[in-house]
C-alpha positions in Angstrom: 9.2 14.3 2.5 11.3 12.9 5.0 11.0 14.6 9.0 13.8 16.8 9.5 13.4 15.4 13.0 13.5 11.6 13.4 11.0 9.6 15.8 12.9 6.8 17.8 11.1 4.0 15.5 13.4 6.1 12.2 16.2 6.2 14.2 15.2 2.2 14.5 14.7 1.3 10.5 18.1 3.5 10.2 20.0 0.6 11.0 18.9 -1.6 8.4 18.3 1.4 5.8 21.2 0.5 2.7 22.0 3.4 0.4 22.6 1.6 -3.3 23.5 4.6 -4.9 27.4 3.9 -5.7 30.0 1.6 -5.6 30.8 -1.5 -7.7 28.6 -4.7 -8.4 28.6 -7.6 -5.5 27.4 -11.2 -5.5 25.2 -11.4 -2.1 28.4 -13.1 -0.6 30.2 -9.5 -1.6 32.1 -11.1 -4.3 32.7 -8.2 -7.0 30.9 -8.5 -10.3 32.3 -7.6 -13.7 29.4 -8.7 -15.9 25.0 -9.0 -15.0 24.7 -8.9 -18.8 25.8 -12.8 -19.9 25.6 -16.7 -18.0 28.5 -18.3 -18.5 28.9 -20.5 -21.5 31.1 -23.3 -23.5 31.3 -21.1 -26.0 29.7 -17.7 -27.1 27.2 -20.0 -28.6 27.6 -22.9 -26.7 25.1 -24.3 -23.4 25.0 -22.4 -20.3 27.6 -23.7 -17.1 25.5 -24.4 -13.6 28.7 -23.9 -12.3 27.9 -20.1 -12.5 27.6 -18.8 -9.1 26.7 -15.6 -9.6 23.2 -16.7 -12.3 21.6 -19.1 -9.8 22.5 -16.6 -7.1 20.7 -13.8 -9.3 17.7 -16.0 -10.7 17.4 -17.8 -7.5 17.1 -15.1 -5.1 14.3 -13.7 -8.2 12.2 -17.1 -8.1 11.8 -16.6 -4.6 11.6 -12.5 -4.3 7.4 -12.9 -3.4 6.2 -13.7 0.2 2.5 -15.3 0.3 0.5 -12.4 0.1 -2.4 -12.2 2.8 -5.7 -13.7 2.4 -7.6 -11.1 3.1 -6.2 -6.9 3.1 -3.6 -8.4 0.5 -3.7 -4.4 -1.3 -2.8 -2.5 0.9 -0.4 1.0 0.9 1.5 2.6 4.2 3.0 4.7 5.9 5.1 6.6 8.9 4.1 9.0 11.5 3.6 9.5 14.6 0.9 10.3 17.3 0.5 12.4 20.7 -2.6 12.1 23.3 -4.3 16.1 24.6 -4.1 15.0 27.7 -2.6 11.9 30.4 -5.9 9.6 30.3 -3.4 7.3 33.5 -7.4 8.1 35.4 -8.6 5.3 32.8 -5.6 2.8 31.8 -1.9 2.6 32.5 -0.5 2.5 29.4 2.6 4.8 29.2 2.2 5.9 26.1 -1.3 7.8 26.6 -0.2 8.9 29.5 1.6 12.5 28.8 0.8 14.8 25.9 4.7 15.2 25.9 5.2 11.6 24.3 5.8 11.5 21.1 4.7 8.3 20.0 6.1 6.6 16.3 3.0 4.7 14.2 3.3 2.9 10.9 -0.2 2.2 9.4 -1.2 0.6 6.6 -5.0 1.2 4.6 -6.3 -1.6 2.7 -9.1 -3.4 0.4 -10.5 -6.6 2.0 -11.4 -8.9 -1.0 -8.8 -7.9 -3.8 -5.7 -9.8 -4.6 -2.2 -7.6 -4.5 -3.1 -6.5 -8.1 -6.6 -5.5 -8.1 -7.7 -2.3 -8.0 -8.1 0.9 -5.3 -11.7 2.5 -5.6 -13.7 -0.9 -5.9 -16.8 -1.4 -3.2 -14.9 -3.1 -0.2 -14.3 -2.4 3.1 -10.8 -1.1 4.2 -8.7 -2.1 6.6 -7.2 0.3 8.9 -4.8 -0.6 11.2 -2.3 1.0 13.2 1.5 -0.2 14.9 2.4 2.0 17.8 5.7 1.2 18.7 5.6 2.8 22.6 8.5 2.3 25.2 6.9 -0.7 26.1 6.3 -2.7 23.4 4.3 -2.8 20.3 0.3 -1.9 20.6 -2.1 -2.5 17.5 -5.3 -1.0 16.7 -6.8 -3.7 13.5 -9.5 -2.0 12.4 -11.5 -1.1 9.2 -13.7 2.1 8.2 -16.6 0.4 9.1 -17.2 0.5 13.0 -19.7 -3.4 12.6 -18.2 -7.1 11.0 -20.7 -9.5 8.7 -19.7 -12.1 11.6 -20.6 -12.4 15.3 -18.1 -15.5 16.2 -14.8 -15.9 14.4 -15.2 -19.6 13.8 -17.3 -18.5 10.8 -15.3 -16.2 9.5 -13.4 -18.9 6.4 -16.6 -19.1 5.5 -17.3 -14.9 4.9 -14.2 -15.0 2.8 -14.8 -18.8 1.0 -18.1 -16.9 -0.3 -16.8 -13.2 -0.5 -13.4 -14.3 -3.0 -14.4 -14.5 -6.6 -15.7 -18.0 -7.1 -13.6 -21.0 -7.3 -14.7 -22.6 -10.6 -13.3 -19.6 -12.6 -11.5 -17.5 -9.8 -14.5 -13.9 -11.1 -15.1 -12.1 -10.3 -12.4 -10.0 -8.6 -12.3 -7.4 -5.6 -15.6 -7.8 -5.9 -19.0 -8.6 -3.5 -20.9 -8.7 -6.4 -21.5 -12.6 -7.1 -23.4 -15.1 -6.3 -21.5 -16.6 -3.8 -20.8 -14.0 -1.3 -25.0 -12.9 -1.4 -26.2 -16.3 -1.0 -24.0 -16.1 2.4 -25.5 -13.4 3.1 -29.2 -14.8 2.6 -28.5 -17.6 4.8 -26.6 -15.4 7.6 -28.5 -12.8 8.6 -26.3 -11.3 11.2 -24.2 -10.1 8.2 -27.3 -7.5 7.6 -25.9 -4.9 9.3 -22.7 -5.1 8.0 -24.2 -5.2 4.5 -26.1 -1.6 4.8 -22.2 -0.3 5.4 -21.4 -2.0 2.5 -23.8 -0.7 0.4 -23.2 2.5 1.6 -20.8 5.6 0.1 -18.3 4.2 3.0 -17.4 1.5 0.7 -16.1 3.9 -1.9 -14.0 6.4 0.0 -11.9 9.1 -2.0 -9.3 9.0 -0.5 -7.3 7.0 2.3 -6.9 9.9 4.2 -10.6 10.9 4.2 -12.0 7.3 5.9 -13.1 7.0 9.4 -11.2 4.3 11.1 -12.9 1.6 13.6 -11.0 -0.5 16.0 -14.7 -3.0 15.9 -14.1 -5.0 18.7 -14.8 -4.4 22.4 -11.5 -3.6 24.7 -10.7 -3.3 27.8 -8.7 -0.1 29.3 -7.1 -0.7 33.0 -5.9 1.4 35.2 -3.2 1.0 37.5 -5.3 0.3 40.3 -6.7 -2.5 38.4 -10.1 -0.8 38.0 -11.6 -1.3 34.1 -13.6 0.6 31.0 -14.8 -0.9 28.4 -13.2 0.9 25.3 -14.3 0.9 21.4 -12.6 3.1 19.7 -12.7 5.7 16.7 -9.8 7.4 14.2 -11.9 10.2 13.1 -10.4 12.6 9.9 -9.4 15.9 10.3 -10.5 16.5 6.8 -13.9 15.2 7.1 -15.5 11.6 5.4 -15.7 11.4 2.1 -16.2 9.2 -0.9 -16.9 8.4 -4.5 -19.7 8.8 -6.5 -20.2 4.6 -7.9 -19.6 5.5 -11.7 -16.2 8.0 -10.5 -15.2 4.1 -8.7 -15.7 2.6 -11.3 -13.6 4.2 -13.8 -10.5 5.3 -11.8 -10.3 1.9 -11.6 -9.9 1.8 -15.2 -8.2 5.3 -15.5 -5.9 4.6 -12.2 -5.5 1.4 -10.3 -3.4 2.9 -7.4 -6.1 6.1 -7.3 -6.5 5.6 -4.0 -2.3 4.6 -2.7 -1.2 7.2 -5.3 -3.0 9.8 -3.3 -1.3 9.6 -0.3 1.4 8.6 -1.3 1.8 12.2 -3.2 0.5 14.4 -0.8 2.6 13.3 1.7 5.2 13.4 -0.9 4.1 17.0 -1.0 4.3 18.0 2.7 0.3 17.2 3.3 0.2 14.5 6.2 -3.1 12.9 6.3 -4.2 13.8 10.7 -6.9 12.0 12.5 -7.9 12.4 15.7 -8.4 9.1 18.5 -11.5 8.6 19.7 -12.7 6.2 22.7 -15.9 5.4 23.3 -16.3 4.7 27.5 -18.4 2.0 29.2 -18.5 1.4 33.2 -18.4 -2.6 33.6 -22.7 -1.9 35.5 -23.6 -0.2 32.2 -22.9 -3.9 30.6 -26.3 -4.5 29.6 -28.0 -1.3 30.4 -28.6 -1.2 25.9 -31.0 -3.1 24.0 -28.0 -4.6 22.3 -24.7 -7.0 23.6 -22.4 -4.5 23.6 -19.7 -7.3 22.9 -21.4 -8.2 19.6 -19.3 -6.9 17.2 -22.5 -6.7 14.7 -23.3 -4.0 16.6 -22.3 -0.5 17.2 -22.4 1.9 20.3 -24.8 4.5 19.2 -22.8 7.6 20.0 -26.1 10.1 21.5 -25.3 7.1 23.5 -22.2 6.8 24.7 -20.2 9.5 22.9 -16.6 9.6 21.4 -13.9 11.3 23.6 -11.1 12.9 21.2 -8.1 11.5 23.3 -5.4 12.7 21.0 -4.6 13.2 17.5 -2.1 11.4 14.3 0.0 12.4 11.7 0.8 10.4 8.9 3.8 12.4 7.2 6.2 10.3 5.9 6.3 7.8 3.3 8.1 4.3 3.5 11.3 3.4 1.7 10.8 0.4 0.3 6.9 -0.7 -0.2 7.9 -4.7 0.2 10.2 -4.2 3.6 7.6 -1.9 5.8 3.9 -2.1 4.0 4.0 -5.7 3.0 5.9 -7.8 5.6 4.4 -5.6 8.4 3.3 -8.0 10.6 -0.5 -6.5 12.0 -2.5 -8.8 15.3 -5.2 -7.6 18.0 -3.1 -9.6 20.4 0.0 -7.0 20.6 -1.5 -4.6 23.4 0.3 -3.7 26.2 -0.4 -2.5 30.0 -3.5 -1.1 30.8 -4.2 -2.6 27.4 -7.1 -5.7 27.8 -9.5 -7.9 26.0 -13.3 -8.8 26.3 -15.1 -11.8 26.0 -15.9 -10.6 22.7 -16.0 -13.7 20.7 -15.2 -12.1 17.0 -12.2 -10.3 19.1 -11.6 -13.9 20.5 -11.1 -15.8 17.2 -8.8 -13.1 15.6 -6.1 -13.1 19.1 -5.4 -16.4 17.0 -6.2 -15.9 13.3 -3.5 -13.2 13.1 -0.5 -14.6 14.7 -0.7 -17.6 13.0 -1.2 -16.4 9.6 1.8 -14.2 9.9 3.7 -17.3 11.0 2.8 -18.6 7.0 3.4 -15.2 5.5 6.3 -14.3 6.7 8.1 -17.7 7.2 8.7 -18.8 10.7 8.4 -17.5 14.9 10.6 -14.6 13.5 8.3 -12.2 11.9 8.9 -9.2 14.9 12.5 -9.1 14.0 11.8 -7.9 11.0 12.7 -4.1 11.0 9.8 -3.0 10.5 8.0 -5.3 13.5 10.8 -4.6 15.8 9.5 -3.3 18.6 11.5 0.3 20.3 12.5 -1.7 24.2 14.9 -4.5 23.8 13.3 -7.6 23.3 14.8 -10.0 26.1 13.9 -13.5 26.5 14.8 -17.6 25.8 13.2 -17.9 22.4 16.1 -19.1 20.0 16.5 -20.6 16.2 13.8 -21.2 13.9 13.5 -19.7 10.1 14.9 -16.5 9.5 16.6 -15.8 13.2 18.1 -12.5 13.0 19.7 -12.2 15.8 22.9 -14.0 17.6 21.7 -15.0 20.7 24.5 -15.4 23.6 24.7 -17.5 26.6 24.8 -20.9 27.7 20.9 -21.0 29.2 18.0 -20.6 26.8 15.3 -21.3 29.9 13.7 -20.5 33.0 14.2 -20.9 35.8 17.7 -20.9 35.7 21.1 -21.2 37.7 23.6 -21.1 35.4 23.0 -17.0 34.3 21.5 -15.9 37.8 18.0 -16.6 37.3 18.0 -13.7 34.1 16.5 -12.8 31.9 13.6 -12.6 35.4 10.2 -12.0 35.5 9.6 -8.6 35.6 9.3 -7.6 39.0 7.8 -4.7 41.0 8.3 -1.0 39.3 9.5 -2.7 35.8 6.8 -2.5 33.3 5.0 -6.0 32.8 1.1 -7.1 31.5 -1.6 -8.2 34.0 -4.2 -9.9 31.9 -7.6 -7.9 34.0 -8.6 -11.3 36.7 -12.0 -11.2 35.1 -14.1 -14.8 37.4 -15.8 -16.5 34.6 -18.3 -19.3 35.8 -20.4 -21.3 33.2 -20.9 -24.5 31.0 -18.5 -25.8 28.3 -21.2 -24.8 25.5 -21.5 -24.5 21.1 -23.8 -21.5 21.4 -24.6 -18.0 20.8 -25.6 -16.0 23.3 -29.6 -14.4 22.9 -28.5 -11.1 23.0 -26.7 -10.9 19.6 -29.7 -12.9 18.4 -31.4 -8.8 16.8 -30.0 -8.8 13.5 -31.9 -6.0 12.3 -32.7 -2.8 14.6 -29.2 -1.3 14.3 -29.4 -1.3 9.9 -32.6 0.5 10.7 -31.0 2.7 12.5 -28.0 3.5 10.0 -31.5 3.8 7.2 -33.2 6.5 9.1 -29.6 8.2 9.8 -29.0 8.4 6.3 -29.2 11.6 4.1 -31.3 11.4 0.1 -27.7 10.9 -1.6 -26.8 8.3 0.7 -30.2 6.5 0.8 -30.0 6.3 -3.3 -26.2 5.3 -3.5 -27.9 2.8 -0.3 -30.3 1.3 -2.9 -28.4 1.9 -6.8 -25.9 -0.5 -4.6 -28.0 -3.5 -4.0 -29.8 -3.3 -7.3 -26.5 -3.4 -9.4 -25.1 -6.2 -6.4 -27.9 -8.6 -7.0 -28.2 -7.7 -10.7 -24.5 -9.1 -10.8 -26.3 -12.6 -9.1 -27.9 -15.3 -11.9 -29.4 -17.0 -8.8 -33.4 -15.6 -8.5 -34.1 -16.5 -5.3 -31.5 -14.4 -3.6 -33.3 -11.7 -5.2 -35.8 -12.8 -3.0 -34.4 -13.4 -0.2 -32.6 -10.9 0.1 -36.2 -8.1 -0.1 -37.1 -9.9 2.1 -34.8 -10.2 4.1 -34.4 -5.8 3.6 -37.9 -5.4 4.7 -36.8 -5.7 8.5 -35.1 -3.0 7.5 -37.5 -0.6 5.9 -40.4 -1.4 3.9 -39.1 1.8 1.1 -35.6 0.4 0.9 -36.9 -3.1 0.6 -39.8 -1.7 -1.8 -37.5 0.0 -3.7 -34.9 -2.5 -4.4 -37.5 -5.4 -5.1 -38.1 -2.5 -8.0 -35.6 -2.9 -9.8 -34.5 -6.5 -9.4 -38.3 -8.0 -10.3 -38.5 -9.0 -7.1 -41.9 -9.7 -5.4 -42.4 -6.8 -2.7 -42.0 -8.5 1.6 -45.5 -8.6 2.1 -45.2 -7.9 5.9 -42.7 -5.1 6.9 -42.1 -3.1 9.9 -39.3 -0.6 10.7 -37.8 -2.1 13.2 -37.2 1.0 14.8 -36.9 4.9 14.7 -34.2 6.4 15.7 -31.8 7.6 13.5 -28.1 9.2 15.2 -26.5 12.2 13.7 -23.1 10.5 13.8 -24.1 7.9 10.6 -24.5 10.1 8.0 -21.8 11.2 5.5 -23.6 14.4 5.0 -22.6 16.1 8.4 -18.8 15.4 7.8 -16.6 18.4 7.4 -15.2 20.2 4.8 -11.9 21.2 4.2 -10.5 22.6 0.5 -7.2 21.9 1.6 -5.7 19.2 -0.7 -8.5 19.7 -3.1 -7.5 19.0 -6.4 -8.4 21.3 -9.2 -8.3 20.9 -13.3 -8.2 24.0 -14.7 -9.1 23.6 -18.8 -7.5 25.9 -21.1 -6.4 27.1 -25.2 -3.7 29.8 -26.7 -6.6 33.2 -25.4 -7.2 32.3 -21.8 -7.6 35.3 -20.3 -4.4 35.6 -17.5 -5.9 37.6 -15.3 -9.0 35.3 -14.4 -6.1 32.3 -14.6 -4.1 34.5 -12.2 -7.2 35.0 -9.4 -8.5 31.5 -9.4 -4.9 30.1 -8.8 -3.9 32.8 -6.1 -6.9 32.4 -4.0 -6.5 27.8 -4.5 -2.8 27.8 -3.4 -4.1 30.2 0.2 -6.5 28.0 1.1 -4.5 24.8 0.6 -6.0 23.6 -2.6 -3.8 22.5 -5.8 -4.0 22.4 -9.2 -3.5 21.1 -12.7 -3.4 22.9 -16.0 -4.5 21.2 -17.9 -4.6 21.1 -22.3 -4.5 19.7 -25.3 -1.1 19.1 -25.5 1.8 19.9 -23.1 4.3 22.7 -22.9 3.7 26.3 -23.0 0.0 27.8 -23.3 -0.1 31.7 -24.1 -2.5 33.9 -22.8 -5.0 36.7 -24.8 -1.7 38.7 -23.0 0.5 37.0 -24.6 2.3 35.9 -21.6 2.5 31.5 -21.1 1.3 28.9 -18.6 3.1 25.4 -18.9 0.2 23.1 -19.2 1.2 19.8 -16.9 -1.9 17.7 -18.2 -3.2 16.6 -21.3 -6.8 15.0 -21.9 -5.0 11.5 -22.5 -2.8 11.7 -19.2 -5.3 12.6 -17.3 -9.4 12.7 -16.3 -11.9 14.2 -15.0 -12.0 11.7 -12.1 -9.0 12.4 -10.6 -10.2 16.2 -9.8 -12.8 17.3 -6.9 -13.7 20.7 -9.6 -13.0 21.6 -13.2 -12.3 25.7 -13.7 -12.3 27.2 -17.1 -11.2 30.8 -17.3 -13.0 33.3 -20.0 -10.8 34.2 -23.1 -10.9 33.9 -27.3 -10.1 30.4 -26.5 -13.5 29.4 -25.6 -14.5 28.6 -29.0 -12.0 26.0 -29.5 -12.7 24.4 -26.5 -16.6 24.2 -26.9 -15.5 22.4 -29.9 -13.3 19.3 -28.5 -15.2 16.4 -27.5 -12.3 15.6 -24.4 -13.7 18.8 -23.1 -17.0 18.0 -23.2 -15.8 14.5 -22.1 -14.2 16.2 -19.2 -17.3 18.8 -17.6 -19.5 16.2 -19.2 -18.1 13.0 -15.7 -17.6 16.4 -13.8 -21.2 17.5 -13.2 -22.3 14.3 -13.6 -20.2 13.2 -10.5 -21.9 16.2 -8.8 -18.2 18.3 -8.5 -18.3 21.9 -9.0 -17.4 23.3 -12.3 -16.3 27.1 -12.1 -17.1 29.5 -15.3 -16.1 33.1 -15.5 -15.9 35.5 -18.3 -16.9 34.1 -21.7 -16.4 30.5 -20.0 -19.9 30.7 -19.1 -20.8 29.9 -22.6 -19.9 26.3 -21.7 -23.5 25.7 -20.1 -25.2 24.7 -22.6 -22.5 21.7 -23.1 -24.3 20.8 -19.2 -27.5 21.3 -19.9 -28.8 22.8 -22.7 -31.4 25.5 -21.8 -30.7 25.5 -17.9 -29.0 28.9 -17.0 -28.1 27.3 -13.6 -27.5 24.4 -11.5 -26.0 23.5 -8.1 -22.2 23.8 -7.9 -21.5 25.2 -11.3 -20.8 29.6 -10.7 -20.3 31.4 -13.5 -19.5 35.6 -13.8 -20.2 37.6 -16.2 -19.1 40.9 -14.4 -15.2 40.8 -14.2 -15.9 40.8 -10.3 -13.0 38.0 -9.3 -12.6 38.7 -5.7 -16.0 37.3 -5.0 -16.2 34.6 -8.2 -13.1 33.2 -6.5 -14.7 33.7 -2.9 -18.0 31.4 -4.4 -16.0 29.3 -6.6 -13.5 28.3 -3.0 -17.3 28.0 -1.2 -18.6 25.6 -4.3 -14.8 23.3 -3.9 -14.9 23.0 -0.3 -18.8 21.7 0.1 -17.2 19.1 -2.6 -20.4 17.5 -3.8 -23.4 19.0 -5.0 -26.3 16.3 -5.0 -29.0 19.0 -4.8 -28.1 18.4 -8.6 -30.6 17.0 -10.9 -28.6 14.3 -13.1 
């Protein structure tokens, strides 16, 4: 859905947008083509002639249409939007886009998985990338992060080792987009610093329900610098308006088979339907004099800053309301880099960040074919680019003039170095004093306190997910020694966790265990997230003879609450109600599945007898029930309870009604839909 009032970046992209909805075919040189179905031949059955420049151009372009995919984050989806700050933040930073609530800053966001190739599924267990490009009036600024606040390693020199271990194993290139294999876990058990991120990876955060419903984190520690040259340490957070929600593991696996595009389709369709993805930007700010007051090093990216110690201040809102026109030109060619900063935002000595500043730029040069990738429309900044850089592959500007160096006299010293009053970047002048060493700070050595903090903060259902995830992942590893090493590592996090994982793997529980901390953080548990019925999706199962009044009551309530629904039956087309009115069925049991919905509703009526005997309906209800989702049954449909669990009259999240009072019933159903999952249900 195109926004009515275009932002500056949208207007900039208009210059690159080309419509091909009319006119005759031409070559890339503009020469008209009358036939593009047959190559030039010497006779109708003769050999193809190499002089056929039309054939050669068409096939040559096709042969070179693909560019190298990203080594990590290859599988992604993107959207355009805008950002507005809530209040003037000039006391913290001189970044212009954070100075005025009236200022609308265009953004492009790319969400992604990490491990899989471009053709892998969306719902695999993995970290998710969350990268935001701000097109500010002072140049492009990127927050390049993930949906988890910590990373696996502390120093970027180990990044190739991590990814080599995580990727499909080199001898057979299996498994695809999965961490459940020997090389990854062999790396983990030999690298204790991975423990914190591994805990997050085994949690429900690794299978987000929607890109619209996951947090984003800048991970590394940066600086905010104001006009006086004063700085504060800062970490960046993206908080989804709809809350943080996940899939359950069985659901994630089934969704991967039913629709590998599960997450990207959700983002695309909601934006097309006028439901923007909305996130608030939060910052944790720390004064430099407080740098060493905690029991963790603030520059260690395997550690988070507990929100109870350093609160998150929400400073603005991002709205994603426009889909790309061309996936390749925008989502695939967009180039993010944490080194893309604007005046007022600067780096720290975080060793992982220091390596990223080089690596991201380096990989774009390889992936996008040279040093001019910034000139691609999606990467082009709004301010005029004014420098003496010339030539290189795919140069898209015609740079006029005699001089391409500075200083010069022939061009009156232009372009000149920025003067007072002209926006320019200045690095914070930090005093550095130390020996050149290849060592790690002792303050980076604690690898278990924060994993224990994370475990202590989990609800019962999150803990079960983590235990089951460890059992699944390590159960796929053939090396039993790896099993035992992992269990021993978990003993440093929590005795109960180590014991239960050991039971599932047939390993020996560690003899000596101790809790590194008893502290917990409410901010880390998804059980404390926001819940809303908005954009939640309901499957309404019907057949001929359904109760139209009950159907109308539910659909009206769903629409009013901002939820949506599909009408599902055994075939497409109209279904006839008891009063002989009809409703169009938009999905069938062969075109959709329970994993695509947040709830199921079945109205009463004479159709219940046929539904009860349907294996498709039983499967639909079974998956909905087993994935802890809301089930609504009204009138005669309450007889469907026997399909869920014989002998049981009530289950959490199963909303039944025999009274016919649809006003109170719809309210109860919407409450169940808003709650989302009903983990108190015993399967």
